[in-house]
VEXDREN-2710 file (C-alpha; in Angstrom, 1 decimal):
% VEXDREN-2710
k/r/px/py/pz
1/MET/-0.4/50.4/17.4
2/LEU/3.0/49.6/15.1
3/VAL/1.9/51.7/12.3
4/LEU/0.7/54.6/14.5
5/LEU/4.2/54.4/16.1
6/THR/6.3/54.3/12.8
7/VAL/4.6/56.9/11.5
8/LEU/4.9/59.1/14.3
9/GLY/8.4/58.0/14.3
10/LEU/9.6/59.0/10.8
11/LEU/7.7/62.4/11.6
12/LEU/9.5/63.0/14.8
13/ALA/12.8/61.8/12.8
14/ALA/12.3/64.3/10.1
15/ALA/11.3/67.3/13.0
16/HIS/14.7/66.3/14.9
17/THR/17.0/66.5/11.6
18/VAL/15.4/69.8/11.2
19/VAL/16.0/70.7/14.6
20/ASN/19.3/69.6/15.0
21/GLY/20.4/71.5/12.0
22/PHE/19.0/74.5/13.5
23/HIS/20.3/73.8/16.9
24/ASP/23.8/73.2/16.0
25/ALA/24.4/76.1/13.4
26/PRO/25.9/78.3/15.8
27/ASN/28.9/75.9/16.4
28/ALA/30.1/76.7/13.2
29/LEU/29.0/80.0/12.6
30/ALA/29.3/82.2/15.8
31/LEU/32.9/83.3/15.7
32/PRO/33.4/83.8/12.0
33/VAL/30.0/86.0/12.2
34/ARG/31.4/87.9/15.5
35/SER/34.6/88.8/13.5
36/ARG/33.1/89.6/10.4
37/ALA/34.7/86.8/8.6
38/LEU/31.2/86.0/7.3
39/THR/27.9/87.5/7.2
40/PRO/25.1/86.1/8.8
41/LYS/23.4/85.3/5.4
42/VAL/26.4/84.1/3.5
43/GLY/27.6/82.0/6.8
44/LEU/24.3/80.4/7.1
45/VAL/23.8/79.3/3.3
46/LEU/27.3/78.0/3.2
47/SER/26.9/75.8/6.3
48/ALA/23.6/74.5/5.0
49/LEU/25.3/73.2/1.7
50/VAL/28.4/71.9/3.6
51/ASN/26.2/70.1/6.2
52/ALA/24.0/68.8/3.0
53/ALA/27.5/67.6/1.4
54/GLY/29.1/65.8/4.6
55/VAL/25.5/63.9/4.7
56/LEU/25.8/62.8/1.1
57/THR/29.7/61.9/1.3
58/ALA/28.9/59.8/4.3
59/GLY/25.9/58.1/2.8
60/TRP/27.5/57.2/-0.6
61/LEU/31.2/57.1/0.0
62/LEU/31.9/56.3/3.4
63/THR/31.1/52.4/4.2
64/ASP/31.6/52.2/7.8
65/TRP/28.5/53.6/9.2
66/LEU/28.7/54.1/12.9
67/ILE/25.4/52.5/14.4
68/PRO/24.3/53.7/18.0
69/ALA/25.5/51.4/20.6
70/THR/22.2/51.3/22.3
71/PRO/20.3/48.0/21.7
72/VAL/17.2/48.5/20.2
73/PRO/14.9/45.4/19.1
74/LEU/13.6/45.2/15.7
75/ASN/9.6/45.1/17.1
76/HIS/7.1/47.4/18.4
77/VAL/9.2/47.9/21.5
78/GLY/12.1/49.4/19.3
79/SER/9.5/51.9/17.5
80/ALA/8.3/53.0/20.8
81/ALA/12.0/53.3/22.2
82/LEU/12.9/55.7/19.4
83/VAL/9.9/57.6/19.7
84/CYS/10.1/58.6/23.1
85/ALA/14.1/58.8/22.6
86/LEU/13.2/61.3/19.6
87/LEU/10.5/63.1/21.8
88/SER/12.8/63.8/24.6
89/THR/15.5/64.7/22.4
90/ILE/13.7/67.4/20.6
91/ALA/12.4/68.8/23.7
92/TRP/15.9/69.1/25.0
93/ASN/17.2/70.8/21.8
94/VAL/14.3/73.4/21.9
95/LEU/14.5/74.0/25.7
96/THR/18.7/74.8/25.5
97/TRP/18.0/76.9/22.5
98/TRP/16.1/79.0/24.5
99/LEU/18.0/79.3/27.2
100/GLY/20.8/80.0/24.8
101/MET/23.2/77.0/26.0
102/PRO/25.0/74.8/23.5
103/SER/24.3/71.2/24.2
104/SER/25.1/67.8/22.6
105/SER/22.4/66.6/20.3
106/THR/24.6/63.4/20.4
107/THR/24.6/62.6/24.0
108/ALA/20.6/63.7/24.3
109/LEU/19.6/60.9/21.4
110/LEU/21.8/58.7/23.1
111/GLY/20.5/59.4/26.8
112/GLY/16.9/59.0/25.5
113/LEU/17.5/55.6/23.7
114/LEU/19.2/54.4/27.0
115/GLY/16.5/55.3/29.2
116/ALA/13.8/54.2/26.9
117/MET/15.5/50.7/26.8
118/LEU/16.0/50.9/30.9
119/GLY/12.5/51.6/31.2
120/ALA/11.6/48.7/28.7
121/HIS/13.6/46.3/30.5
122/ALA/12.1/47.3/33.9
123/VAL/8.4/46.3/32.9
124/GLY/9.9/43.3/31.1
125/LEU/9.7/44.0/27.4
126/VAL/13.2/43.5/26.7
127/GLU/15.5/41.0/28.4
128/GLN/18.9/42.4/27.9
129/SER/19.7/45.4/29.9
130/PRO/21.1/48.4/27.8
131/LEU/23.7/48.9/30.3
132/SER/27.2/47.8/28.9
133/THR/30.8/48.8/28.4
134/THR/30.3/49.6/24.6
135/VAL/27.2/52.0/25.7
136/LEU/29.0/53.8/28.4
137/SER/31.9/54.3/26.1
138/HIS/29.9/55.7/23.5
139/LEU/28.6/58.3/25.8
140/ALA/32.0/59.2/27.5
141/VAL/33.6/60.1/24.0
142/PRO/31.6/62.9/23.1
143/LEU/30.5/63.8/27.0
144/LEU/34.1/63.6/28.0
145/VAL/36.8/62.7/25.9
146/ALA/36.3/65.1/23.0
147/PRO/35.6/68.3/24.8
148/LEU/39.0/67.6/27.1
149/LEU/40.9/67.0/23.6
150/ALA/39.4/70.1/21.9
151/TYR/40.3/72.1/24.9
152/GLY/43.8/71.0/25.5
153/ILE/44.9/71.0/21.7
154/ALA/43.8/74.7/21.4
155/TRP/45.2/75.6/24.5
156/ALA/48.9/74.2/23.4
157/LEU/48.6/75.5/19.7
158/VAL/48.1/79.3/20.6
159/VAL/51.5/80.0/21.9
160/PRO/53.7/78.2/19.0
161/LEU/51.1/79.8/16.4
162/LEU/51.7/83.2/17.9
163/HIS/55.3/82.9/17.8
164/LEU/55.4/82.3/14.0
165/LEU/53.4/85.3/13.6
166/ARG/55.2/87.3/15.6
167/HIS/56.5/89.7/12.6
168/SER/53.5/89.7/10.8
169/GLU/51.4/93.1/10.5
170/PRO/48.4/93.3/13.0
171/GLY/46.0/93.6/9.7
172/THR/47.5/90.8/8.0
173/THR/47.2/88.4/11.0
174/THR/43.4/89.5/11.4
175/PHE/42.8/88.6/7.7
176/HIS/44.6/85.3/7.9
177/ALA/42.5/84.7/11.3
178/GLN/39.3/85.5/8.9
179/VAL/40.0/83.5/6.5
180/ALA/41.0/80.4/8.7
181/GLN/37.7/81.2/10.9
182/ALA/35.6/80.6/7.5
183/THR/37.7/77.7/6.3
184/GLY/37.1/75.9/9.8
185/ALA/33.3/76.8/9.6
186/ALA/33.1/74.7/6.3
187/ALA/35.0/71.9/8.1
188/ILE/32.6/72.1/11.4
189/SER/29.6/71.9/9.1
190/PHE/31.0/69.2/7.2
191/GLY/32.0/67.3/10.3
192/HIS/28.4/68.0/11.8
193/GLY/26.8/66.6/8.5
194/ILE/29.0/63.2/8.5
195/THR/27.9/62.4/12.0
196/HIS/24.8/63.7/12.4
197/GLY/23.8/62.5/9.1
198/ARG/24.5/59.1/9.6
199/ARG/22.8/59.0/13.1
200/ALA/19.5/60.4/11.4
201/VAL/19.8/57.9/8.5
202/TRP/20.3/54.9/11.2
203/VAL/17.2/56.2/12.7
204/PHE/15.0/56.3/9.7
205/THR/16.2/53.0/8.7
206/THR/15.8/51.3/12.0
207/LEU/12.1/52.6/12.5
208/LEU/11.5/51.0/8.8
209/LEU/13.1/47.8/9.8
210/CYS/11.0/47.6/13.2
211/ALA/7.8/48.0/11.1
212/GLY/8.8/45.1/9.3
213/LEU/9.3/47.1/5.9
214/PRO/12.4/45.9/3.5
215/VAL/15.2/48.2/3.5
216/ALA/18.7/48.5/2.8
217/PRO/21.3/48.9/5.4
218/PRO/22.1/52.3/6.9
219/GLY/23.5/54.6/4.0
220/ARG/22.2/52.3/1.4
221/GLU/18.5/53.9/0.7
222/PRO/19.2/57.1/-1.6
223/TRP/15.9/58.7/-0.7
224/ILE/16.7/58.6/3.0
225/VAL/20.2/60.0/2.5
226/VAL/18.6/62.9/0.5
227/LEU/15.8/63.5/3.2
228/VAL/18.2/63.6/5.9
229/ALA/20.8/66.2/4.2
230/ALA/17.6/68.3/3.2
231/GLY/16.6/68.4/6.8
232/LEU/20.0/69.3/8.2
233/ALA/20.2/72.0/5.5
234/THR/16.9/73.7/6.0
235/GLY/17.2/73.5/9.6
236/THR/20.8/75.1/9.3
237/LEU/19.4/77.9/7.3
238/PHE/17.3/79.3/10.3
239/GLY/20.1/79.4/12.5
240/ALA/19.9/79.5/16.3
241/TRP/21.6/82.8/17.1
242/ARG/20.6/82.7/21.0
243/ILE/23.4/80.0/21.3
244/ALA/25.7/81.8/19.0
245/TYR/25.6/84.9/21.1
246/THR/26.6/82.4/24.0
247/LEU/29.5/81.1/22.3
248/SER/30.7/84.3/20.9
249/SER/30.1/86.8/23.8
250/ARG/28.6/85.6/26.7
251/MET/30.8/82.5/27.7
252/ILE/33.9/84.2/26.5
253/THR/35.2/87.2/24.3
254/ILE/37.8/86.3/21.9
255/ASP/40.2/87.9/19.4
256/PRO/40.1/86.5/15.6
257/PHE/43.4/84.9/16.0
258/ARG/42.3/82.7/19.0
259/GLY/39.0/82.4/17.3
260/ALA/40.6/80.8/14.4
261/VAL/42.8/78.6/16.2
262/ALA/39.6/77.3/18.3
263/GLN/37.5/77.1/14.7
264/GLY/40.7/74.9/13.4
265/VAL/40.7/72.7/16.1
266/ALA/37.4/72.0/16.4
267/GLY/36.8/71.6/12.5
268/GLY/39.7/69.2/12.3
269/LEU/38.4/66.9/15.2
270/LEU/34.9/66.9/13.8
271/PHE/36.2/66.0/10.4
272/LEU/38.5/63.4/11.7
273/GLY/35.5/61.9/14.0
274/GLY/33.4/61.4/10.9
275/THR/36.1/59.9/8.8
276/LEU/39.0/58.5/9.6
277/ILE/38.0/57.7/13.4
278/PRO/34.1/57.1/13.4
279/VAL/33.2/58.1/17.1
280/PRO/29.9/59.7/18.1
281/MET/31.5/63.4/18.7
282/SER/29.4/66.6/19.9
283/THR/29.6/69.4/17.6
284/SER/28.5/71.7/20.3
285/GLN/30.9/70.3/22.9
286/THR/33.8/69.9/21.0
287/ALA/33.4/73.8/19.4
288/ALA/32.7/75.0/22.5
289/ALA/35.5/73.4/24.5
290/ALA/38.1/74.5/21.6
291/ILE/37.1/78.2/21.9
292/LEU/37.5/77.8/26.0
293/GLY/40.8/76.6/25.2
294/ALA/41.9/79.1/22.8
295/GLY/40.5/81.7/24.8
296/ARG/42.3/80.9/28.2
297/GLN/45.6/81.7/26.3
298/GLN/44.8/85.6/26.0
299/ARG/46.8/87.7/28.1
300/PHE/43.4/89.3/30.1
301/HIS/41.3/86.3/30.8
302/THR/37.8/87.5/29.1
303/ILE/35.9/84.0/30.4
304/ASN/32.4/84.6/32.4
305/PRO/32.6/81.8/35.0
306/ARG/28.8/81.8/35.4
307/VAL/28.2/81.3/32.0
308/VAL/30.8/78.4/31.6
309/ARG/29.2/76.6/34.9
310/ARG/25.9/76.9/33.6
311/VAL/26.9/75.4/29.9
312/LEU/29.1/72.5/32.0
313/LEU/26.0/71.9/33.8
314/VAL/23.8/71.6/30.7
315/TRP/26.5/69.1/29.6
316/LEU/26.3/67.1/32.6
317/VAL/22.5/66.7/32.9
318/THR/21.9/65.9/29.1
319/VAL/21.8/62.3/29.5
320/PRO/19.9/62.0/33.0
321/VAL/17.1/64.3/31.6
322/CYS/16.7/63.0/28.3
323/GLY/17.0/59.6/29.8
324/THR/14.7/59.8/32.7
325/VAL/12.0/61.9/30.1
326/SER/12.1/58.8/27.4
327/GLY/12.0/56.2/30.1
328/THR/8.9/57.7/31.4
329/LEU/7.3/58.2/28.4
330/LEU/8.1/54.3/27.4
331/LEU/6.8/53.5/31.0
332/ALA/3.3/55.5/30.1
333/LEU/3.3/53.6/27.0
334/SER/4.1/50.1/28.4
335/PRO/0.6/48.8/28.8
336/LEU/-0.2/49.4/25.2
337/LEU/3.1/47.2/24.1
END
């Protein structure tokens, strides 16, 4: 049973990495492609390469690898919990892509792990309850703190930056905005590679440890780091344009200058969140919140409240839905464990 769970978990971890790259590519590229700062093909190739660079940087240069707070026992129960969490996360990412909704893979995976461990605790497979202050804080940061911070900073920066550019020609302003958007896309992709790469490496490493195989701590096995980098890059090349359309047109219509502000804020926060302040920050929610914050500072509000409400609803139900699905799967597997 343990061998089967390990093989299935490794396959699901690889699939999750590819789906993650596919699902989150629009966070960096939606605005630059819409403003023609980047063509779709160039943008996807650039994002794929920078995502891979982020994973490799985190694997070989950053030593403070962030491990998800949810306690996972290093045995067959841990393998089962990871399998259930990965299944629920992949299904949620595919569903939200189909609906065109930018959702958080970070909170989906953490919610899935939390639900699986609660299910294991309910049937006595683990003694310790996974609910703790640390776990809840790891959920609160990407779900609440990072989006509010991105929204507030983007909203506050628009007016002073407009004041600095008040004597600039419109064509010059647009050109500089396009350059800033392309640069911001690279920063978002790099932060995404660091954040999601380290989590994917943790998943692979934990699955091997649960199987009793000798493996170095997360980030110390070169083949795992390379595998994750290749998976994220491959998924990014396919690009989930349904979500890109929501971010750039359905949710709000934003001009190139404010789009550049949003890209810069999201890219800066994600870079800091992956390096200097290692916290589990959601790329989707940070980028979407920055777009909304900058867009609110337009003379004519072009926000679609109905779409924004749907996006916020998806964010709120991500943890309970993924947790419920993952916990149910764990309970179904429990007689075999």
